[in-house]
TIVOZA-104339 format. One record per residue (C-alpha): residue in one letter; x, y, z. Coordinates in steps of 0.05 Angstrom, whole numbers, plus 32768, in hexadecimal, padded with zeros to 4 digits. Example, Ala and Ser with C-alpha at 12.3 -4.5 7.8 and 13.67 -1.06 7.14 Angstrom:
2
+------+------+------+------+
! resn !    X !    Y !    Z !
+------+------+------+------+
!    A ! 80F6 ! 7FA6 ! 809C !
!    S ! 8111 ! 7FEB ! 808F !
+------+------+------+------+
END
This chain:
446
+------+------+------+------+
! resn !    X !    Y !    Z !
+------+------+------+------+
!    X ! 8000 ! 7FFF ! 8001 !
!    X ! 8027 ! 803B ! 7FF6 !
!    X ! 800C ! 8034 ! 803A !
!    X ! 8011 ! 7FED ! 804C !
!    X ! 7FCC ! 7FDC ! 8064 !
!    X ! 7FCF ! 7F9C ! 8090 !
!    X ! 7F97 ! 7F74 ! 8072 !
!    X ! 7F8D ! 7F2A ! 8063 !
!    X ! 7F90 ! 7EEB ! 808E !
!    X ! 7FCE ! 7EC7 ! 80A1 !
!    X ! 7FBB ! 7E7F ! 80AB !
!    X ! 7FFF ! 7E61 ! 80B6 !
!    X ! 8045 ! 7E78 ! 80C9 !
!    X ! 806E ! 7E96 ! 808F !
!    X ! 80A7 ! 7E67 ! 8080 !
!    X ! 80D0 ! 7E9D ! 805E !
!    X ! 8101 ! 7EAB ! 8096 !
!    X ! 8137 ! 7EDB ! 8085 !
!    X ! 817F ! 7EC5 ! 8081 !
!    X ! 81B0 ! 7EEF ! 80A7 !
!    X ! 81D2 ! 7F11 ! 806B !
!    X ! 8209 ! 7F41 ! 8076 !
!    X ! 81F3 ! 7F8B ! 8078 !
!    X ! 81FD ! 7FAF ! 8038 !
!    X ! 8226 ! 7FED ! 8045 !
!    X ! 820D ! 801C ! 8011 !
!    X ! 81FE ! 805A ! 8039 !
!    X ! 823D ! 8080 ! 8029 !
!    X ! 8234 ! 806F ! 7FDD !
!    X ! 81EE ! 8085 ! 7FE1 !
!    X ! 81FE ! 80C7 ! 8003 !
!    X ! 8233 ! 80D4 ! 7FCE !
!    X ! 8205 ! 80C5 ! 7F95 !
!    X ! 81CC ! 80F1 ! 7FB0 !
!    X ! 81DB ! 8123 ! 7F77 !
!    X ! 81D3 ! 80EB ! 7F45 !
!    X ! 8216 ! 80F6 ! 7F25 !
!    X ! 821F ! 80CE ! 7EE5 !
!    X ! 825E ! 80AB ! 7EFA !
!    X ! 8247 ! 8094 ! 7F3E !
!    X ! 8243 ! 8048 ! 7F4C !
!    X ! 823E ! 801B ! 7F89 !
!    X ! 8251 ! 7FD4 ! 7F97 !
!    X ! 822B ! 7FAD ! 7FCD !
!    X ! 8256 ! 7F9A ! 8009 !
!    X ! 826C ! 7F52 ! 8003 !
!    X ! 8266 ! 7F4E ! 7FB9 !
!    X ! 829F ! 7F2A ! 7F94 !
!    X ! 82D4 ! 7F56 ! 7F78 !
!    X ! 82C3 ! 7F3D ! 7F32 !
!    X ! 827A ! 7F51 ! 7F38 !
!    X ! 8267 ! 7F88 ! 7F08 !
!    X ! 8259 ! 7FC9 ! 7F29 !
!    X ! 8212 ! 7FE5 ! 7F28 !
!    X ! 8205 ! 8029 ! 7F0B !
!    X ! 81E8 ! 805A ! 7F41 !
!    X ! 81B4 ! 8079 ! 7F12 !
!    X ! 8182 ! 805F ! 7EE3 !
!    X ! 813B ! 8041 ! 7EDD !
!    X ! 8120 ! 8028 ! 7F1F !
!    X ! 80E1 ! 8004 ! 7F39 !
!    X ! 80B5 ! 8016 ! 7F74 !
!    X ! 8095 ! 7FDB ! 7F96 !
!    X ! 8056 ! 7FEB ! 7FBE !
!    X ! 8013 ! 7FCD ! 7FD1 !
!    X ! 7FDF ! 7FDF ! 7F9E !
!    X ! 7FA9 ! 7FF7 ! 7FCF !
!    X ! 7FA3 ! 8043 ! 7FDC !
!    X ! 7FD5 ! 8057 ! 7FA4 !
!    X ! 7FAA ! 808C ! 7F82 !
!    X ! 7FE4 ! 80BA ! 7F90 !
!    X ! 8019 ! 8091 ! 7F6B !
!    X ! 800B ! 809A ! 7F1F !
!    X ! 800A ! 80E7 ! 7F21 !
!    X ! 804B ! 80EB ! 7F4C !
!    X ! 806F ! 80B7 ! 7F22 !
!    X ! 805A ! 80DC ! 7EE3 !
!    X ! 807A ! 811C ! 7EFF !
!    X ! 80BA ! 80FA ! 7F12 !
!    X ! 80C0 ! 80D4 ! 7ECF !
!    X ! 80B6 ! 8115 ! 7EA8 !
!    X ! 80EF ! 8133 ! 7EC8 !
!    X ! 811A ! 80F6 ! 7ECA !
!    X ! 8116 ! 80D7 ! 7E87 !
!    X ! 8152 ! 80AB ! 7E92 !
!    X ! 813F ! 8098 ! 7ED9 !
!    X ! 80F6 ! 8084 ! 7ED1 !
!    X ! 80D1 ! 8062 ! 7F07 !
!    X ! 80A5 ! 8024 ! 7EFA !
!    X ! 8072 ! 8011 ! 7F32 !
!    X ! 806F ! 7FC8 ! 7F47 !
!    X ! 802C ! 7FBB ! 7F69 !
!    X ! 8031 ! 7F86 ! 7FA1 !
!    X ! 7FF4 ! 7F5F ! 7FB9 !
!    X ! 7FBE ! 7F82 ! 7FE3 !
!    X ! 7FCC ! 7F52 ! 801D !
!    X ! 8005 ! 7F68 ! 804A !
!    X ! 801B ! 7F23 ! 805A !
!    X ! 801E ! 7F14 ! 800E !
!    X ! 8046 ! 7F55 ! 8002 !
!    X ! 8076 ! 7F3E ! 803A !
!    X ! 807E ! 7EF9 ! 801A !
!    X ! 8089 ! 7F14 ! 7FD5 !
!    X ! 80BD ! 7F46 ! 7FEB !
!    X ! 80E1 ! 7F15 ! 8016 !
!    X ! 80E4 ! 7EE0 ! 7FE1 !
!    X ! 8105 ! 7F10 ! 7FB0 !
!    X ! 8135 ! 7F2E ! 7FE1 !
!    X ! 814B ! 7EEB ! 7FF8 !
!    X ! 815B ! 7EDA ! 7FB0 !
!    X ! 8185 ! 7F1C ! 7FAB !
!    X ! 8152 ! 7F32 ! 7F75 !
!    X ! 815E ! 7F74 ! 7F53 !
!    X ! 8115 ! 7F7D ! 7F41 !
!    X ! 8108 ! 7FB0 ! 7F77 !
!    X ! 8128 ! 7FF0 ! 7F82 !
!    X ! 80FE ! 8019 ! 7FB1 !
!    X ! 80CF ! 7FF3 ! 7FDF !
!    X ! 8093 ! 800B ! 800A !
!    X ! 809B ! 7FE5 ! 8049 !
!    X ! 806D ! 7FDF ! 8085 !
!    X ! 808D ! 8000 ! 80C3 !
!    X ! 8091 ! 7FBD ! 80E7 !
!    X ! 80C0 ! 7F9F ! 80B1 !
!    X ! 80FA ! 7FD0 ! 80B9 !
!    X ! 811F ! 7FA7 ! 80EF !
!    X ! 811A ! 7F64 ! 80C8 !
!    X ! 812D ! 7F80 ! 8082 !
!    X ! 8166 ! 7FAA ! 809F !
!    X ! 8184 ! 7F70 ! 80CA !
!    X ! 817F ! 7F44 ! 808C !
!    X ! 81A6 ! 7F71 ! 8060 !
!    X ! 816C ! 7F7A ! 8030 !
!    X ! 8169 ! 7FC5 ! 8035 !
!    X ! 81A3 ! 7FF6 ! 8034 !
!    X ! 81B0 ! 802A ! 806B !
!    X ! 819C ! 8071 ! 8055 !
!    X ! 81C2 ! 80B1 ! 8066 !
!    X ! 8190 ! 80E0 ! 808C !
!    X ! 81B1 ! 811E ! 806F !
!    X ! 8185 ! 8125 ! 8031 !
!    X ! 8144 ! 8123 ! 805A !
!    X ! 8124 ! 8155 ! 8088 !
!    X ! 8117 ! 8122 ! 80BF !
!    X ! 810E ! 8159 ! 80F3 !
!    X ! 80CF ! 816E ! 80CD !
!    X ! 80B1 ! 8127 ! 80D0 !
!    X ! 8089 ! 8109 ! 8106 !
!    X ! 80BA ! 80EE ! 813A !
!    X ! 8098 ! 80A8 ! 8142 !
!    X ! 809A ! 809E ! 80F8 !
!    X ! 80E5 ! 80AA ! 80F3 !
!    X ! 80F2 ! 807A ! 812A !
!    X ! 80CE ! 8043 ! 8102 !
!    X ! 8100 ! 804D ! 80CA !
!    X ! 813E ! 8040 ! 80F6 !
!    X ! 8161 ! 8000 ! 810B !
!    X ! 8199 ! 7FFB ! 813E !
!    X ! 81A4 ! 8048 ! 8139 !
!    X ! 81A7 ! 804D ! 80ED !
!    X ! 8177 ! 8063 ! 80BA !
!    X ! 8160 ! 802C ! 808D !
!    X ! 8121 ! 804A ! 806D !
!    X ! 8101 ! 808F ! 8067 !
!    X ! 80BB ! 8099 ! 8084 !
!    X ! 8086 ! 80A2 ! 8051 !
!    X ! 8043 ! 809C ! 8072 !
!    X ! 8030 ! 8096 ! 80BB !
!    X ! 7FF2 ! 8078 ! 80DC !
!    X ! 7FCC ! 806D ! 811C !
!    X ! 7F89 ! 804D ! 8127 !
!    X ! 7F4B ! 8079 ! 8133 !
!    X ! 7F05 ! 806F ! 814B !
!    X ! 7ED0 ! 807C ! 8117 !
!    X ! 7E89 ! 8088 ! 8130 !
!    X ! 7E45 ! 8099 ! 8113 !
!    X ! 7E3F ! 80E0 ! 8128 !
!    X ! 7DF6 ! 80E7 ! 8111 !
!    X ! 7DE2 ! 80AF ! 813F !
!    X ! 7E09 ! 80C5 ! 817C !
!    X ! 7DEB ! 8109 ! 8173 !
!    X ! 7DA3 ! 80ED ! 8170 !
!    X ! 7DB4 ! 80C5 ! 81AF !
!    X ! 7DD0 ! 8104 ! 81D1 !
!    X ! 7E14 ! 80E7 ! 81E0 !
!    X ! 7E5B ! 80F8 ! 81D0 !
!    X ! 7E8F ! 80CB ! 81B0 !
!    X ! 7EAA ! 8098 ! 81E6 !
!    X ! 7EEA ! 80A8 ! 8209 !
!    X ! 7EEE ! 8069 ! 8234 !
!    X ! 7EE2 ! 801F ! 822A !
!    X ! 7EA4 ! 8020 ! 8258 !
!    X ! 7E85 ! 8059 ! 822F !
!    X ! 7E95 ! 8033 ! 81EE !
!    X ! 7E75 ! 7FF2 ! 8209 !
!    X ! 7E38 ! 8014 ! 8223 !
!    X ! 7E2A ! 803D ! 81E2 !
!    X ! 7E3A ! 7FFE ! 81B6 !
!    X ! 7E0B ! 7FD3 ! 81E1 !
!    X ! 7DD0 ! 8004 ! 81E8 !
!    X ! 7DD0 ! 8038 ! 81B2 !
!    X ! 7DE4 ! 800A ! 8177 !
!    X ! 7DA8 ! 7FDC ! 817C !
!    X ! 7D77 ! 8015 ! 8180 !
!    X ! 7D8E ! 8029 ! 8138 !
!    X ! 7D95 ! 7FE1 ! 8120 !
!    X ! 7DE0 ! 7FE4 ! 8121 !
!    X ! 7E18 ! 7FB7 ! 813A !
!    X ! 7E40 ! 7FD9 ! 8171 !
!    X ! 7E8C ! 7FD7 ! 8167 !
!    X ! 7EB5 ! 7FBA ! 812D !
!    X ! 7EFC ! 7FB3 ! 8122 !
!    X ! 7F2F ! 7F82 ! 8106 !
!    X ! 7F2E ! 7F42 ! 8130 !
!    X ! 7F3F ! 7F10 ! 80F6 !
!    X ! 7F80 ! 7EE6 ! 810B !
!    X ! 7FB4 ! 7F13 ! 80E9 !
!    X ! 7FDE ! 7F52 ! 80F6 !
!    X ! 7F9F ! 7F7C ! 80FD !
!    X ! 7F8B ! 7F55 ! 813B !
!    X ! 7FD1 ! 7F5C ! 8157 !
!    X ! 7FC9 ! 7FA7 ! 8150 !
!    X ! 7F84 ! 7FA7 ! 8171 !
!    X ! 7F9E ! 7F7D ! 81AB !
!    X ! 7FDD ! 7FA9 ! 81B4 !
!    X ! 7FB0 ! 7FE7 ! 81B7 !
!    X ! 7F82 ! 7FCA ! 81E9 !
!    X ! 7FBB ! 7FB6 ! 8214 !
!    X ! 7FDD ! 7FFB ! 820D !
!    X ! 7F9A ! 801E ! 821B !
!    X ! 7F95 ! 7FF5 ! 825E !
!    X ! 7FDB ! 800E ! 8273 !
!    X ! 8001 ! 7FCF ! 825E !
!    X ! 8030 ! 7FBA ! 8227 !
!    X ! 8043 ! 7F7C ! 81FD !
!    X ! 808B ! 7F7F ! 8210 !
!    X ! 80B7 ! 7F9C ! 8248 !
!    X ! 80D7 ! 7FDF ! 823C !
!    X ! 8118 ! 7FB9 ! 822B !
!    X ! 80F5 ! 7F8D ! 81FA !
!    X ! 8112 ! 7F4E ! 821C !
!    X ! 80D1 ! 7F35 ! 8241 !
!    X ! 8088 ! 7F29 ! 822C !
!    X ! 8059 ! 7F4F ! 8258 !
!    X ! 8015 ! 7F34 ! 823E !
!    X ! 8007 ! 7F0B ! 827C !
!    X ! 7FF8 ! 7F47 ! 82A7 !
!    X ! 7FB9 ! 7F67 ! 82C7 !
!    X ! 7FB8 ! 7F9E ! 8291 !
!    X ! 7FBB ! 7F69 ! 8258 !
!    X ! 7F85 ! 7F3E ! 8278 !
!    X ! 7F58 ! 7F7C ! 827F !
!    X ! 7F64 ! 7F8D ! 8237 !
!    X ! 7F55 ! 7F48 ! 821C !
!    X ! 7F1B ! 7F3E ! 8248 !
!    X ! 7EFC ! 7F80 ! 8230 !
!    X ! 7EFE ! 7F65 ! 81E8 !
!    X ! 7EE8 ! 7F1E ! 81F8 !
!    X ! 7EAD ! 7F3B ! 8222 !
!    X ! 7E99 ! 7F67 ! 81E7 !
!    X ! 7E95 ! 7F2B ! 81B9 !
!    X ! 7E6F ! 7F00 ! 81F1 !
!    X ! 7E3C ! 7F39 ! 81FD !
!    X ! 7E32 ! 7F47 ! 81B5 !
!    X ! 7E45 ! 7F91 ! 81AE !
!    X ! 7E81 ! 7F78 ! 8186 !
!    X ! 7E62 ! 7F4D ! 8150 !
!    X ! 7E80 ! 7F08 ! 8148 !
!    X ! 7E87 ! 7F19 ! 80FC !
!    X ! 7EC3 ! 7F42 ! 8110 !
!    X ! 7EEB ! 7F03 ! 811D !
!    X ! 7EF0 ! 7F00 ! 80D1 !
!    X ! 7EFA ! 7F4A ! 80C4 !
!    X ! 7F3A ! 7F6B ! 80A9 !
!    X ! 7F3E ! 7FB6 ! 809A !
!    X ! 7F15 ! 7FB5 ! 805A !
!    X ! 7EDF ! 7F88 ! 8077 !
!    X ! 7ED3 ! 7FB3 ! 80B2 !
!    X ! 7ED5 ! 7FF2 ! 8085 !
!    X ! 7EA1 ! 7FD7 ! 8058 !
!    X ! 7E74 ! 7FC6 ! 8093 !
!    X ! 7E79 ! 800C ! 80AE !
!    X ! 7E6E ! 802C ! 806C !
!    X ! 7E31 ! 7FFF ! 8061 !
!    X ! 7E12 ! 801D ! 809F !
!    X ! 7E19 ! 7FDF ! 80CB !
!    X ! 7E44 ! 7FFB ! 8102 !
!    X ! 7E3F ! 8030 ! 8136 !
!    X ! 7E8C ! 802E ! 8145 !
!    X ! 7EC8 ! 8019 ! 811D !
!    X ! 7F11 ! 801A ! 812D !
!    X ! 7F3D ! 801C ! 80EF !
!    X ! 7F75 ! 8042 ! 80CE !
!    X ! 7F6F ! 8089 ! 80B0 !
!    X ! 7F66 ! 8071 ! 8069 !
!    X ! 7F1D ! 8063 ! 807B !
!    X ! 7F0F ! 80AA ! 8082 !
!    X ! 7F1B ! 80B7 ! 8039 !
!    X ! 7EF7 ! 8079 ! 8020 !
!    X ! 7EBA ! 8086 ! 804D !
!    X ! 7EB5 ! 80CD ! 8034 !
!    X ! 7EAE ! 80B8 ! 7FEC !
!    X ! 7E66 ! 80B6 ! 7FD1 !
!    X ! 7E6A ! 806E ! 7FB7 !
!    X ! 7E34 ! 803B ! 7FAD !
!    X ! 7E24 ! 801A ! 7FF0 !
!    X ! 7E45 ! 8050 ! 801B !
!    X ! 7E0F ! 8067 ! 804D !
!    X ! 7E3B ! 808E ! 807C !
!    X ! 7E55 ! 80C9 ! 8051 !
!    X ! 7E4F ! 8107 ! 807E !
!    X ! 7E33 ! 80E1 ! 80B6 !
!    X ! 7E74 ! 80C8 ! 80D8 !
!    X ! 7EA7 ! 80E7 ! 8105 !
!    X ! 7EEE ! 80D3 ! 811F !
!    X ! 7F0B ! 80D6 ! 8163 !
!    X ! 7F45 ! 80B5 ! 818C !
!    X ! 7F3F ! 806C ! 81A0 !
!    X ! 7F1E ! 8066 ! 81E5 !
!    X ! 7F45 ! 8048 ! 821F !
!    X ! 7F39 ! 802C ! 8262 !
!    X ! 7F34 ! 806D ! 8286 !
!    X ! 7F3C ! 809F ! 8250 !
!    X ! 7F57 ! 80A7 ! 820A !
!    X ! 7F7C ! 8066 ! 81F3 !
!    X ! 7FBC ! 8056 ! 81CF !
!    X ! 7FC5 ! 8047 ! 8186 !
!    X ! 7FF4 ! 801B ! 8164 !
!    X ! 8025 ! 8042 ! 8136 !
!    X ! 801D ! 802D ! 80EC !
!    X ! 8035 ! 8048 ! 80A8 !
!    X ! 8067 ! 8039 ! 8072 !
!    X ! 80AF ! 8047 ! 8065 !
!    X ! 80D4 ! 804B ! 8025 !
!    X ! 8114 ! 8022 ! 8021 !
!    X ! 8148 ! 8011 ! 7FEB !
!    X ! 8158 ! 7FC9 ! 7FDA !
!    X ! 819E ! 7FB3 ! 7FE8 !
!    X ! 819D ! 7F93 ! 7FA2 !
!    X ! 8186 ! 7FD4 ! 7F7C !
!    X ! 81B0 ! 7FE2 ! 7F40 !
!    X ! 81A2 ! 802C ! 7F41 !
!    X ! 81A1 ! 8041 ! 7F8B !
!    X ! 81AE ! 808B ! 7F81 !
!    X ! 816E ! 8090 ! 7F55 !
!    X ! 814A ! 8068 ! 7F8C !
!    X ! 8163 ! 809B ! 7FC1 !
!    X ! 814F ! 80D8 ! 7F97 !
!    X ! 810B ! 80BA ! 7F8A !
!    X ! 80FE ! 80AC ! 7FD4 !
!    X ! 8111 ! 80F6 ! 7FE1 !
!    X ! 80DE ! 8109 ! 7FAB !
!    X ! 80A5 ! 80E0 ! 7FC7 !
!    X ! 80B1 ! 80F5 ! 8010 !
!    X ! 80B4 ! 8141 ! 7FFE !
!    X ! 8081 ! 816D ! 801D !
!    X ! 805D ! 8179 ! 7FDB !
!    X ! 805B ! 812F ! 7FCB !
!    X ! 8043 ! 811C ! 8010 !
!    X ! 800B ! 814F ! 8009 !
!    X ! 7FF4 ! 812E ! 7FC7 !
!    X ! 7FF5 ! 80E9 ! 7FEA !
!    X ! 7FC7 ! 8101 ! 801C !
!    X ! 7F98 ! 8126 ! 7FEC !
!    X ! 7F95 ! 80EC ! 7FBC !
!    X ! 7F96 ! 80AF ! 7FEB !
!    X ! 7F88 ! 80CC ! 8032 !
!    X ! 7FC8 ! 80AA ! 8049 !
!    X ! 7FE4 ! 80D1 ! 8085 !
!    X ! 8025 ! 80F8 ! 8078 !
!    X ! 8065 ! 80F7 ! 80A0 !
!    X ! 806E ! 8145 ! 8098 !
!    X ! 8057 ! 8162 ! 80DD !
!    X ! 8045 ! 81A4 ! 80BB !
!    X ! 8010 ! 8185 ! 8091 !
!    X ! 7FE4 ! 8172 ! 80CB !
!    X ! 7FD6 ! 81BC ! 80DB !
!    X ! 7FCF ! 81D7 ! 8092 !
!    X ! 7F8A ! 81F6 ! 8092 !
!    X ! 7F75 ! 81E0 ! 804C !
!    X ! 7F87 ! 8197 ! 805E !
!    X ! 7F64 ! 8199 ! 80A0 !
!    X ! 7F25 ! 81B2 ! 8081 !
!    X ! 7F26 ! 8177 ! 8053 !
!    X ! 7F3F ! 8143 ! 8083 !
!    X ! 7F21 ! 8157 ! 80C5 !
!    X ! 7F42 ! 8119 ! 80E8 !
!    X ! 7F8A ! 8136 ! 80DD !
!    X ! 7F90 ! 8159 ! 8125 !
!    X ! 7F73 ! 811B ! 8147 !
!    X ! 7FA0 ! 80F0 ! 811D !
!    X ! 7FDF ! 8118 ! 812C !
!    X ! 7FD4 ! 810F ! 8178 !
!    X ! 7FC6 ! 80C5 ! 816D !
!    X ! 8009 ! 80BB ! 814A !
!    X ! 8032 ! 80E2 ! 8178 !
!    X ! 8015 ! 80B7 ! 81B2 !
!    X ! 8012 ! 8077 ! 818D !
!    X ! 8041 ! 803E ! 819E !
!    X ! 806B ! 801B ! 8168 !
!    X ! 8069 ! 7FD0 ! 8164 !
!    X ! 80A7 ! 7FAA ! 817D !
!    X ! 80E3 ! 7FB1 ! 8151 !
!    X ! 80F0 ! 7F68 ! 814F !
!    X ! 8114 ! 7F46 ! 8115 !
!    X ! 80E1 ! 7F0B ! 811A !
!    X ! 80A4 ! 7F3B ! 8126 !
!    X ! 807B ! 7F0E ! 80F6 !
!    X ! 8080 ! 7ED2 ! 8126 !
!    X ! 8073 ! 7F00 ! 8161 !
!    X ! 8033 ! 7F1B ! 8141 !
!    X ! 801B ! 7EDA ! 8128 !
!    X ! 801F ! 7EBD ! 8170 !
!    X ! 7FF6 ! 7EF8 ! 818A !
!    X ! 7FC1 ! 7EF9 ! 8155 !
!    X ! 7FB7 ! 7EAD ! 8157 !
!    X ! 7FB0 ! 7EAA ! 81A4 !
!    X ! 7F83 ! 7EEA ! 81A9 !
!    X ! 7F55 ! 7ED1 ! 8173 !
!    X ! 7F4B ! 7E8D ! 819A !
!    X ! 7F36 ! 7EB6 ! 81D6 !
!    X ! 7F08 ! 7EE3 ! 81AE !
!    X ! 7EE8 ! 7EA5 ! 818F !
!    X ! 7EDA ! 7E8D ! 81D7 !
!    X ! 7F07 ! 7E50 ! 81CC !
!    X ! 7F3A ! 7E62 ! 8203 !
!    X ! 7F33 ! 7E88 ! 8245 !
!    X ! 7F56 ! 7ECB ! 824D !
!    X ! 7F84 ! 7EB3 ! 8283 !
!    X ! 7F98 ! 7E74 ! 825C !
!    X ! 7FA0 ! 7E9F ! 821D !
!    X ! 7FD0 ! 7ECF ! 823D !
!    X ! 7FFA ! 7E9F ! 8266 !
!    X ! 8005 ! 7E74 ! 8226 !
!    X ! 8013 ! 7EB4 ! 81FB !
!    X ! 8045 ! 7ECA ! 822E !
!    X ! 806D ! 7E8A ! 822A !
!    X ! 806A ! 7E89 ! 81DD !
!    X ! 8081 ! 7ED0 ! 81D7 !
!    X ! 80BA ! 7EC9 ! 8207 !
!    X ! 80D3 ! 7E91 ! 81DA !
!    X ! 80CE ! 7EBC ! 819D !
!    X ! 80F2 ! 7EF6 ! 81BD !
!    X ! 812C ! 7ECC ! 81D3 !
!    X ! 8134 ! 7EB2 ! 818E !
!    X ! 8132 ! 7EF9 ! 816E !
+------+------+------+------+
END
């Protein structure tokens, strides 16, 4: 997804585990090639002396998910018109984030030169960097001080920049403002308010209460992490060396979700929902509340067949145990393949895509949140995207997912266990005690 949207169901562990490749030391070469001088070339570290050197400039590809890419064609057209010998060709990856991951890993493990610039989910930085699949990037050409601080943190690994923040993200609560106004209540700030409104107001208007992404995949990991955080807990210790899911805070969080399903204000259908399924349910006028990423704001504002909520919904921060909750930090970063044959062009294209003017177009055309802090207070944008002030605060207070090399196994363990609890197949206590043991094993092997 220019913005990687975490959709699709993961039904079995991915077998594409990264080999520990030597890190590719191209940072100095890239910095020296930033001006795209014709004679510049680089050789990946570890390459044999007889290997042919790659040209720093020339045509490149841009690999990205095909969802939410309305911004891409116009921007590539602008680039290609001014860089006729360094044209960019988009390569659209599958919609499903797991499939995107698998396709990228398969190519990079084979040292393929197919990809030059890649749009990566923020959770992939550590694995791709540690495996030597993406090259370190000099921060000098980029105004990182003007970017959202949490977004910059997702692009670093072991103190080095391995990608450039492109879009940021944080989950928001969507609500039917027309119905809440008719009921004389304000948007919920706490879990108890959310549960009460979802259980009592929604049925009066023949709606389901609260929808989210509770399918057994990354989306459920995100939802569980947000619930734990919003109850004052965490998934890992501050040092990242111990699992902290078997705690009173985590039990309170999981019990809240399990009780919602049992009591019916969270419909059982959500156990099969990803981002798109939950969005469609909200737009069809079936839900009073929905938690989802900001892209929904743009989609739900379009007058399309079947959309019954245009002009009837609002957006606020996620509710928490005793007040506003905590979101999970999402978004996409742009990285350069360690096997790119034209890394200087790749770097220049990333600088173009992450410029303030380009980021503004990405927001306008695809409703993807920018990383430029100043754009969140630009009046013309706020008038069009009223969620921007709320989103900015949500991003600044959001928590990143653990920067683990084997994050995919970590996430799979969480989503599988939590899904069993939501489906009433395992008790809350048994779920969390078993999950703590499994996560501890994963952390130690990271």
